[in-house]
TIRO-2110 file (N, C-alpha, C; in Angstrom, 1 decimal):
// TIRO-2110
-10.3, 1.4, -3.4, N, 1, A
-10.9, 0.1, -3.0, CA, 1, A
-10.1, -1.4, -3.8, C, 1, A
-9.0, -2.3, -3.4, N, 2, A
-8.9, -3.2, -4.1, CA, 2, A
-10.1, -3.8, -5.0, C, 2, A
-10.1, -3.8, -6.2, N, 3, A
-10.8, -4.8, -7.0, CA, 3, A
-10.4, -5.0, -8.4, C, 3, A
-11.0, -6.1, -8.9, N, 4, A
-10.5, -6.7, -10.4, CA, 4, A
-10.7, -6.1, -11.2, C, 4, A
-9.6, -5.8, -11.8, N, 5, A
-9.6, -4.9, -13.1, CA, 5, A
-9.9, -5.5, -14.7, C, 5, A
-9.8, -6.7, -14.5, N, 6, A
-9.9, -7.5, -15.4, CA, 6, A
-10.9, -8.0, -15.7, C, 6, A
-11.7, -9.2, -16.5, N, 7, A
-12.6, -10.4, -16.2, CA, 7, A
-12.3, -11.2, -16.4, C, 7, A
-11.2, -11.3, -16.1, N, 8, A
-10.2, -13.2, -16.9, CA, 8, A
-9.2, -13.7, -15.4, C, 8, A
-9.4, -13.3, -14.6, N, 9, A
-8.6, -13.4, -13.4, CA, 9, A
-8.6, -15.2, -13.1, C, 9, A
-7.2, -15.6, -13.0, N, 10, A
-7.1, -17.2, -13.1, CA, 10, A
-8.0, -17.4, -11.4, C, 10, A
-8.1, -18.7, -11.5, N, 11, A
-8.7, -19.3, -10.4, CA, 11, A
-7.7, -19.3, -9.1, C, 11, A
-6.5, -19.4, -9.4, N, 12, A
-5.4, -19.5, -8.2, CA, 12, A
-5.5, -17.9, -7.6, C, 12, A
-5.9, -16.6, -8.3, N, 13, A
-6.0, -15.6, -7.9, CA, 13, A
-7.2, -15.2, -7.2, C, 13, A
-7.9, -15.8, -7.7, N, 14, A
-9.2, -15.5, -7.1, CA, 14, A
-9.6, -16.3, -5.8, C, 14, A
-8.8, -17.4, -5.8, N, 15, A
-8.5, -18.0, -4.6, CA, 15, A
-7.9, -17.2, -3.3, C, 15, A
-7.0, -16.6, -4.0, N, 16, A
-6.0, -15.5, -3.1, CA, 16, A
-6.7, -14.6, -2.7, C, 16, A
-7.2, -14.3, -3.5, N, 17, A
-7.6, -12.9, -2.5, CA, 17, A
-9.1, -13.5, -1.8, C, 17, A
-9.8, -14.4, -2.3, N, 18, A
-10.8, -15.0, -1.5, CA, 18, A
-10.5, -15.1, 0.4, C, 18, A
-9.0, -15.4, 0.0, N, 19, A
-8.7, -15.1, 1.6, CA, 19, A
-8.3, -14.0, 2.0, C, 19, A
-7.3, -13.4, 1.5, N, 20, A
-7.1, -12.1, 2.0, CA, 20, A
-8.2, -11.2, 1.9, C, 20, A
-8.7, -11.0, 1.0, N, 21, A
-9.8, -9.8, 0.9, CA, 21, A
-11.0, -10.5, 0.5, C, 21, A
-12.1, -11.2, 1.2, N, 22, A
-13.1, -11.5, 0.5, CA, 22, A
-13.7, -10.2, -0.3, C, 22, A
-13.7, -9.2, 0.2, N, 23, A
-14.6, -8.0, -0.3, CA, 23, A
-14.2, -8.2, -1.8, C, 23, A
-13.4, -8.0, -2.5, N, 24, A
-12.7, -7.4, -3.5, CA, 24, A
-14.0, -7.8, -4.3, C, 24, A
-13.8, -7.0, -5.3, N, 25, A
-15.2, -7.2, -6.3, CA, 25, A
-15.0, -6.8, -7.9, C, 25, A
-15.3, -6.7, -9.1, N, 26, A
-14.7, -5.9, -10.0, CA, 26, A
-14.8, -4.2, -10.2, C, 26, A
-14.2, -3.8, -10.6, N, 27, A
-14.1, -2.4, -10.5, CA, 27, A
-15.5, -1.5, -10.9, C, 27, A
-15.8, -2.3, -12.2, N, 28, A
-17.0, -1.4, -12.8, CA, 28, A
-18.3, -1.6, -11.3, C, 28, A
-18.6, -2.3, -10.6, N, 29, A
-19.3, -2.4, -9.9, CA, 29, A
-19.0, -1.4, -8.7, C, 29, A
-17.9, -0.9, -8.4, N, 30, A
-17.9, 0.1, -7.7, CA, 30, A
-18.4, 1.8, -7.7, C, 30, A
-19.1, 1.9, -8.5, N, 31, A
-19.6, 3.2, -9.0, CA, 31, A
-20.7, 3.1, -8.4, C, 31, A
-21.5, 1.9, -8.6, N, 32, A
-22.9, 1.3, -8.7, CA, 32, A
-23.0, 1.3, -7.4, C, 32, A
-22.0, 0.8, -6.6, N, 33, A
-22.2, 0.5, -4.8, CA, 33, A
-22.4, 2.0, -4.2, C, 33, A
-21.3, 2.9, -4.8, N, 34, A
-21.3, 3.9, -3.9, CA, 34, A
-22.3, 4.7, -4.5, C, 34, A
-23.1, 4.9, -5.4, N, 35, A
-24.3, 5.3, -5.7, CA, 35, A
-25.6, 4.7, -4.9, C, 35, A
-25.5, 3.4, -5.1, N, 36, A
-26.3, 3.0, -3.9, CA, 36, A
-26.2, 3.2, -2.2, C, 36, A
-24.8, 3.8, -1.8, N, 37, A
-25.0, 4.1, -0.7, CA, 37, A
-25.0, 5.6, -0.5, C, 37, A
-25.9, 6.3, -1.4, N, 38, A
-26.1, 7.6, -1.8, CA, 38, A
-24.4, 8.4, -2.0, C, 38, A
-23.9, 8.2, -2.7, N, 39, A
-23.0, 9.2, -3.4, CA, 39, A
-22.9, 9.2, -4.6, C, 39, A
-22.6, 10.4, -5.0, N, 40, A
-22.1, 10.8, -6.3, CA, 40, A
-21.0, 10.8, -7.0, C, 40, A
-20.5, 9.7, -7.9, N, 41, A
-19.3, 9.9, -8.3, CA, 41, A
-18.7, 10.7, -9.4, C, 41, A
-17.6, 11.6, -8.6, N, 42, A
-17.1, 12.4, -9.5, CA, 42, A
-16.2, 12.6, -10.6, C, 42, A
-15.2, 11.3, -10.2, N, 43, A
-14.0, 10.8, -11.1, CA, 43, A
-13.6, 9.6, -10.3, C, 43, A
-12.8, 8.7, -11.0, N, 44, A
-12.4, 7.3, -10.7, CA, 44, A
-11.1, 7.2, -11.6, C, 44, A
-10.1, 6.4, -10.9, N, 45, A
-9.1, 6.4, -11.3, CA, 45, A
-7.9, 4.9, -10.8, C, 45, A
-7.3, 4.3, -11.2, N, 46, A
-6.4, 3.4, -10.8, CA, 46, A
-5.2, 3.8, -10.4, C, 46, A
-4.6, 3.3, -9.5, N, 47, A
-3.1, 3.5, -8.8, CA, 47, A
-2.5, 3.0, -10.5, C, 47, A
-1.7, 3.5, -10.5, N, 48, A
-0.3, 3.0, -11.9, CA, 48, A
0.1, 1.8, -11.4, C, 48, A
-0.4, 0.8, -12.0, N, 49, A
0.0, -1.0, -11.1, CA, 49, A
1.5, -0.9, -11.4, C, 49, A
2.4, -1.0, -12.5, N, 50, A
3.8, -1.4, -11.7, CA, 50, A
4.6, -0.2, -11.2, C, 50, A
4.4, 0.7, -11.4, N, 51, A
4.9, 1.7, -10.2, CA, 51, A
4.8, 1.6, -9.0, C, 51, A
3.6, 1.5, -8.5, N, 52, A
2.8, 1.4, -7.3, CA, 52, A
3.0, 0.0, -6.6, C, 52, A
2.6, -0.8, -6.9, N, 53, A
2.7, -1.8, -6.6, CA, 53, A
4.2, -2.7, -6.5, C, 53, A
5.0, -2.3, -7.7, N, 54, A
6.2, -3.6, -7.7, CA, 54, A
7.1, -2.7, -7.5, C, 54, A
7.3, -1.5, -7.7, N, 55, A
8.4, -0.5, -7.4, CA, 55, A
8.3, -0.3, -6.1, C, 55, A
7.4, 0.5, -6.0, N, 56, A
7.0, 1.3, -4.1, CA, 56, A
6.7, 0.3, -3.1, C, 56, A
6.2, -1.1, -3.6, N, 57, A
5.7, -1.8, -2.7, CA, 57, A
6.4, -3.3, -2.2, C, 57, A
6.6, -4.1, -3.5, N, 58, A
6.7, -5.2, -3.8, CA, 58, A
8.2, -5.5, -3.6, C, 58, A
8.8, -4.6, -4.6, N, 59, A
10.5, -4.9, -4.3, CA, 59, A
11.1, -4.4, -3.1, C, 59, A
10.7, -3.1, -2.8, N, 60, A
11.0, -2.8, -1.3, CA, 60, A
11.0, -4.0, 0.1, C, 60, A
9.9, -4.6, -0.2, N, 61, A
9.4, -5.8, 0.6, CA, 61, A
10.0, -7.2, 0.8, C, 61, A
10.0, -6.9, -1.0, N, 62, A
11.3, -8.4, -0.8, CA, 62, A
12.3, -8.4, -0.2, C, 62, A
13.1, -6.8, -0.6, N, 63, A
14.5, -6.6, 0.2, CA, 63, A
14.3, -6.7, 2.0, C, 63, A
13.2, -6.2, 2.2, N, 64, A
13.5, -6.4, 3.7, CA, 64, A
12.6, -7.8, 4.3, C, 64, A
12.1, -8.5, 3.8, N, 65, A
11.9, -9.8, 3.9, CA, 65, A
13.0, -10.3, 3.9, C, 65, A
13.9, -10.2, 3.0, N, 66, A
15.4, -11.0, 2.9, CA, 66, A
16.1, -10.4, 4.5, C, 66, A
15.9, -9.2, 4.7, N, 67, A
16.9, -8.7, 6.0, CA, 67, A
16.0, -9.4, 7.1, C, 67, A
14.9, -8.8, 7.4, N, 68, A
14.1, -9.8, 8.6, CA, 68, A
14.4, -11.2, 8.7, C, 68, A
14.3, -12.2, 7.8, N, 69, A
14.6, -13.4, 7.7, CA, 69, A
16.2, -14.0, 8.5, C, 69, A
16.9, -13.1, 7.7, N, 70, A
18.2, -13.0, 8.4, CA, 70, A
18.0, -12.7, 10.0, C, 70, A
17.8, -11.8, 10.5, N, 71, A
17.7, -11.5, 11.8, CA, 71, A
16.9, -12.1, 12.4, C, 71, A
15.9, -12.8, 12.0, N, 72, A
15.3, -14.3, 13.0, CA, 72, A
15.2, -15.5, 12.2, C, 72, A
16.4, -15.9, 12.0, N, 73, A
16.6, -17.1, 11.5, CA, 73, A
16.2, -18.2, 12.9, C, 73, A
15.2, -19.3, 12.3, N, 74, A
15.0, -20.1, 13.6, CA, 74, A
13.7, -19.6, 14.1, C, 74, A
13.3, -18.5, 14.0, N, 75, A
11.8, -18.2, 14.0, CA, 75, A
10.6, -18.7, 13.5, C, 75, A
10.1, -19.7, 14.0, N, 76, A
8.8, -20.4, 13.2, CA, 76, A
8.0, -19.6, 13.3, C, 76, A
7.5, -18.7, 13.7, N, 77, A
6.0, -17.4, 13.5, CA, 77, A
6.5, -16.5, 12.3, C, 77, A
7.9, -16.3, 12.7, N, 78, A
8.0, -15.2, 11.9, CA, 78, A
8.4, -15.7, 10.4, C, 78, A
9.0, -16.9, 10.3, N, 79, A
9.4, -17.8, 8.8, CA, 79, A
7.6, -17.7, 8.3, C, 79, A
6.8, -18.1, 8.8, N, 80, A
5.6, -18.4, 8.3, CA, 80, A
4.6, -17.1, 7.7, C, 80, A
4.8, -15.8, 9.0, N, 81, A
4.4, -14.5, 8.0, CA, 81, A
5.1, -14.0, 7.0, C, 81, A
6.8, -14.7, 6.8, N, 82, A
7.0, -13.8, 5.9, CA, 82, A
7.3, -14.9, 4.6, C, 82, A
6.7, -16.4, 5.0, N, 83, A
6.3, -16.9, 3.9, CA, 83, A
4.8, -16.5, 2.7, C, 83, A
3.8, -16.0, 4.0, N, 84, A
2.9, -15.4, 3.4, CA, 84, A
3.0, -14.3, 2.8, C, 84, A
4.6, -13.4, 3.2, N, 85, A
4.4, -12.4, 2.1, CA, 85, A
4.9, -12.6, 0.9, C, 85, A
6.2, -13.7, 0.9, N, 86, A
6.5, -14.4, -0.4, CA, 86, A
5.1, -14.8, -1.4, C, 86, A
4.5, -15.3, -0.8, N, 87, A
3.6, -15.7, -1.7, CA, 87, A
2.7, -14.7, -2.1, C, 87, A
2.3, -13.4, -2.0, N, 88, A
1.7, -12.2, -2.1, CA, 88, A
2.3, -12.2, -3.2, C, 88, A
3.9, -11.6, -2.9, N, 89, A
4.1, -11.1, -4.5, CA, 89, A
4.5, -12.1, -4.8, C, 89, A
5.0, -13.1, -5.1, N, 90, A
4.6, -14.3, -6.3, CA, 90, A
3.1, -14.3, -6.9, C, 90, A
2.3, -14.2, -6.0, N, 91, A
0.6, -13.7, -7.1, CA, 91, A
1.1, -12.7, -7.5, C, 91, A
1.7, -12.1, -7.4, N, 92, A
1.4, -10.5, -7.9, CA, 92, A
2.3, -10.5, -9.2, C, 92, A
3.3, -11.3, -8.9, N, 93, A
4.2, -11.2, -10.6, CA, 93, A
3.5, -12.2, -11.2, C, 93, A
2.6, -13.2, -11.2, N, 94, A
2.0, -14.3, -11.8, CA, 94, A
1.2, -13.5, -12.3, C, 94, A
0.0, -12.7, -11.4, N, 95, A
-1.3, -12.1, -11.9, CA, 95, A
-1.8, -11.2, -11.6, C, 95, A
-0.5, -10.2, -11.2, N, 96, A
-1.0, -9.1, -10.7, CA, 96, A
-1.2, -8.4, -11.8, C, 96, A
-1.7, -7.9, -13.2, N, 97, A
-2.3, -7.3, -14.0, CA, 97, A
-3.9, -7.5, -13.5, C, 97, A
-4.4, -8.2, -13.0, N, 98, A
-6.1, -8.5, -12.9, CA, 98, A
-6.7, -7.9, -11.6, C, 98, A
-5.6, -7.3, -10.9, N, 99, A
-6.4, -6.3, -9.6, CA, 99, A
-5.5, -5.2, -9.2, C, 99, A
-6.4, -4.1, -9.0, N, 100, A
-5.9, -3.1, -8.6, CA, 100, A
-6.4, -2.2, -7.5, C, 100, A
-6.3, -1.3, -6.9, N, 101, A
-6.6, -0.4, -6.0, CA, 101, A
-7.2, 1.0, -7.1, C, 101, A
-8.6, 1.1, -7.0, N, 102, A
-9.5, 1.8, -7.6, CA, 102, A
-9.9, 2.9, -6.6, C, 102, A
-9.8, 4.2, -7.1, N, 103, A
-10.1, 4.8, -6.0, CA, 103, A
-11.1, 6.1, -6.8, C, 103, A
-12.1, 6.2, -5.9, N, 104, A
-13.3, 7.0, -6.5, CA, 104, A
-13.5, 8.3, -6.0, C, 104, A
-13.7, 9.6, -6.5, N, 105, A
-14.2, 10.7, -5.7, CA, 105, A
-15.2, 11.0, -5.6, C, 105, A
-15.6, 11.0, -4.4, N, 106, A
-17.0, 11.0, -4.1, CA, 106, A
-17.8, 12.4, -3.6, C, 106, A
-19.0, 12.5, -3.8, N, 107, A
-19.8, 14.0, -2.9, CA, 107, A
-21.2, 13.0, -2.6, C, 107, A
-21.1, 13.4, -1.5, N, 108, A
-22.2, 13.0, -0.8, CA, 108, A
-23.8, 14.0, -1.2, C, 108, A
-24.6, 12.9, -1.6, N, 109, A
-25.8, 13.2, -1.7, CA, 109, A
-25.7, 13.6, -3.7, C, 109, A
-26.3, 14.8, -3.6, N, 110, A
-26.2, 15.4, -5.0, CA, 110, A
-26.9, 14.8, -6.0, C, 110, A
END
């Protein structure tokens, strides 16, 4: 689950994720939410931030954006979509330490 992993996310980051994923919540709330829904939390962990987000997601995306931009020069719809991706990458570069994917290992009931 995408979650805030700090309590100090800047307003710009909060506004971005309010638009992109309004259900984002603090990581510390996830175990309680799971328990409320009838799950037992066996373990939890975060993705390795820099490796997972930057090296395996945003860096390759940045390269592909450049290729697609060249292939679709003049296509306003494509440019808008690519601009949104550029903005997401910029947000990660500025504020990415404030969010991450948090995985919960759950067991029903118990």
